N, C-alpha and C positions, 0 to 999 in steps of 0.2 A: 633700369638697364635688365631686361632679362635675357638669359643665356640660352645658347642652343640648349640646352638639357631641361628648359623649363624651371631653372631653379634662379633665384636673385642671387648675385654675388656677395660674399663674405665682404663687411668693413675692412678698409685698409687704413693702418695706423704707424704714423712716424712718432717717435719720441726723441727731444733734443733733450741733452743734458750739458749745457756749458760750462765753462769753467768756474764760472761765476757760485755753481752749486756748490764747488768744493774739488778737493783733490780727485783723484783716479777712483777711490775706495767709493766715497761720497757721490759722485757722478754713478758708478754702476750701481749704488745700494739703492740710489733715486728713481734707475730706467728700471730696476728688479720690481720695485713698489708701485710705481707705475703699471708695468704690464700686470702684477696681480690685480691691482684695482680697477683697471680695466676691463679683465675679465668678470666681474662683477657688478658690472654696469651696462644698461641697454644701448646697442649701437647699431645704429641704423643700417643697412644692407645698402652696398654700393654706393658707400660713403667714405670721405677720404678723410680722415684726424689727425693733425699737427698736434703733439702735446708736449709744451716746453715746461721743464722743468724748473722751478725755484726751489730756493735752499731751502725753503720750509717744509719740503716732501720729504726730506731725509728725517726731522725730527718730528714732525707731525703725529698723530695718533693714526694707526690705520683706520679707522672708522671715520676719523674725519676727513681722511684723505678720498676715501670713496665717497661720501657724501660730498665734498666741492668736486669733487670730479663728474660725477651725477649731475649736479648743479651747472657746472659748465657745459655740459653737453647738452641739458636742457636748452639754457639760455641761447646757445650757437643755433639750434635748431628752430626758436622763436626768431632770434634774427634773420634767419635763412626765410622763412613765413612772409616776413614784412613787404 
């Protein structure tokens, strides 16, 4: 979708961290880590993403988190093209 100013829209991202991730502190940490990791992967313009945190998000290495997130986003784009 091209907007009136001729620029493409920014991607929209929703992050979900349910109680199965842990207590409030763990859920907030998971969301903070995911937000930072999302800044390091390429997201398509005019696309909405929903990221659901797993308990592993709190403890896994940050580089591993960025890598896993990037692979998941790439895989979702491939599914869309089928």
